[in-house]
Steps between C-alpha positions, in 0.01 A plus 500: 500500500497177701303603817396302815251622747476309829186543701611401852228432746626215715617560856626145525866529603607176334348615170659840543853375571492200261296623208401868492831669580740255315292506183443865492861593588652245260259605223669837501856430603542208259318691227223239450272802447595849383264675745357359823227665708340377830157600625451423870143436611335382828671270734847551340487858630451378858783247454731773386408733778565232771816342375838678467642221275218545256545881518871443412399286209265762367773763524733262308233478223473874485883534493502257204278748305180295552209735525294415815151631543259449794123523474401811686149365587645202665781713676229746617292221639798349684644842604820429321531787250779692680690183585500358140576844362808528737632170346507654152185338380280705266168502687209576266163380391589208265183392338569702186866408509432125509224534230747684276760220548241232429391674180861538383751240377634462860486155661316521834538239763360476849663363811 
């Protein structure tokens, strides 16, 4: 299987709107990759929680069958677990998840 994993940590709105979302969404919708996953860490969680447009983009990713995870440690520290969960994001500890992806044949990129 042709799998892409995106580790999304930037909260920069230009990067999110011009790079993260378009690349992730098109990777799945245009079938550049068979499977696309996103792991949200750090400042990206804050950006999502504060910006309705970004929340809508995340929902669009999920609707396109892109699996979206959020680091529970980060979400706990930022008090965002319930909010991220309400958007359909799978909030969990992601250290093992990321390690498994890195040790697999998946391609992992960070934004």
